[in-house]
C-alpha positions in Angstrom: 15.7 4.5 -22.4 14.1 5.0 -19.0 12.3 1.9 -17.6 8.8 2.2 -16.4 7.3 1.0 -13.2 4.4 -1.4 -13.2 1.4 -1.4 -10.8 -0.9 -4.4 -10.6 -4.3 -3.9 -9.1 -6.5 -6.7 -7.9 -10.0 -6.4 -6.5 -10.9 -9.3 -4.3 -14.6 -9.7 -4.9 -15.0 -5.9 -4.7 -16.4 -3.9 -7.6 -14.3 -0.9 -8.5 -15.1 1.4 -11.5 -12.5 1.4 -14.3 -11.9 5.2 -14.0 -11.3 4.7 -10.2 -8.8 1.9 -11.0 -7.0 4.2 -13.4 -6.9 7.0 -10.7 -5.6 4.5 -8.1 -2.8 3.4 -10.5 -1.9 7.1 -11.2 -1.6 7.7 -7.5 0.7 4.7 -7.0 2.9 5.7 -10.0 2.9 9.3 -8.7 4.2 8.0 -5.3 7.0 6.3 -7.0 7.8 9.4 -9.1 7.7 11.8 -6.2 10.1 9.5 -4.3 12.3 9.1 -7.4 11.8 5.4 -7.7 12.0 3.8 -11.1 11.8 0.4 -12.8 9.9 -1.5 -10.1 6.7 -3.3 -9.6 4.1 -3.1 -6.9 0.6 -4.4 -6.2 -2.6 -3.1 -4.8 -5.3 -5.4 -3.5 -8.7 -3.9 -2.8 -10.7 -6.2 -0.5 -13.1 -6.4 2.4 -12.8 -5.9 6.2 -12.6 -9.6 7.0 -9.6 -10.2 4.8 -7.8 -7.1 6.1 -8.6 -8.0 9.7 -7.2 -11.5 9.2 -4.0 -10.2 7.6 -3.6 -7.6 10.4 -4.0 -10.3 13.0 -1.6 -12.7 11.3 1.1 -10.3 10.3 0.9 -7.6 12.9 -0.8 -9.2 15.9 -3.7 -6.7 15.9 -7.1 -8.4 15.7 -9.0 -5.6 14.1 -9.6 -4.2 10.7 -7.7 -1.2 9.4 -7.8 0.9 6.2 -4.4 -0.2 4.7 -1.7 -2.7 5.2 1.6 -2.5 3.4 3.8 -5.6 2.9 7.2 -4.3 1.8 9.8 -6.6 0.4 12.6 -4.3 1.6 11.3 -2.8 4.9 10.2 -5.0 7.8 7.0 -4.1 9.6 6.4 -4.1 13.3 4.6 -7.0 15.0 2.5 -5.9 18.0 1.3 -9.3 19.2 2.8 -12.1 21.3 6.1 -13.0 19.6 5.7 -16.6 20.8 2.7 -17.0 18.6 4.9 -16.6 15.6 6.8 -19.8 16.2 7.0 -21.9 13.0 4.5 -19.6 11.3 6.9 -17.9 8.9 9.7 -19.9 7.4 11.7 -17.1 5.7 11.0 -18.4 2.2 12.8 -16.8 -0.6 11.1 -16.2 -3.9 12.9 -16.0 -7.3 11.7 -13.2 -9.5 11.9 -13.4 -13.3 14.8 -11.6 -14.9 12.3 -9.1 -16.4 11.5 -7.8 -12.9 14.3 -5.6 -11.5 12.6 -4.8 -8.2 9.4 -5.8 -6.5 8.3 -3.3 -3.9 5.6 -5.3 -2.2 1.8 -5.2 -1.8 -0.7 -2.7 -0.5 -3.9 -4.2 0.8 -6.9 -1.9 1.3 -10.3 -2.4 3.0 -12.7 -0.5 0.7 -15.4 -0.8 3.4 -13.1 0.9 6.0 -12.2 3.6 3.4 -15.9 4.3 2.9 -16.5 4.6 6.7 -13.7 6.9 7.3 -14.0 9.1 4.3 -15.2 12.7 5.1 -15.4 13.7 1.4 -15.5 11.8 -1.9 -14.5 8.1 -1.3 -12.2 8.2 -4.3 -10.2 11.0 -2.7 -9.8 9.0 0.5 -8.9 5.9 -1.5 -6.3 7.8 -3.4 -4.8 9.2 -0.2 -4.6 5.7 1.3 -2.9 4.3 -1.8 -0.3 7.1 -1.5 0.1 6.3 2.3 0.4 2.6 1.6 3.1 3.1 -1.0 5.1 5.4 1.3 5.1 2.6 3.8 6.4 0.2 1.1 9.2 2.6 0.6 10.1 2.6 4.3 8.3 5.7 5.5 6.4 5.5 8.8 4.6 7.8 11.2 5.7 6.5 14.6 7.2 9.9 15.5 5.5 13.3 14.9 8.3 14.5 12.6 7.9 11.4 10.5 4.2 11.9 10.4 4.6 15.4 9.0 7.0 14.2 6.3 4.5 11.5 5.3 1.6 14.0 5.2 3.7 16.4 3.0 4.7 13.6 0.6 1.0 12.4 0.5 0.0 16.0 -0.6 2.7 16.1 -3.3 1.7 12.7 -4.5 -2.0 13.6 -4.7 -1.3 16.8 -6.5 0.9 14.9 -9.1 -1.8 12.2 -9.5 -4.5 14.7 -10.3 -2.3 16.2 -13.0 -1.9 12.8 -14.7 -5.6 11.8 -14.8 
């Protein structure tokens, strides 16, 4: 029997329609499917600019808001701030997962306000694309180099196509 992946979605004081939540979940599951990832869990947090800005500052050293942050359990991100400011901030704590969870990918945190500002079409389409983008980061993809950017864009397109077939 094939194990199913689980996606948890939290809205931090942000109202999101039930059908939009279902679509976001289908995008995340499609990302895992397209990348051939099974039996895992991931989380999506939809929040505001202030929260994303604080996380971006604390974990990346960039004091501005952004559309999406991905906190992968398996792939370390890049810190752009002053490394000396990290002293004693992160202790390298280990978390014990229940036996029922085989793999925990991490968490994608999204600023809905930023998505609304940058969207050139329907907001839900941009939100879906950003969920796909965030999950690709959880899986270790990045867009530092042009070739990697192209790969991510191609995967995002495949994910979005798959998600629209599910909903």
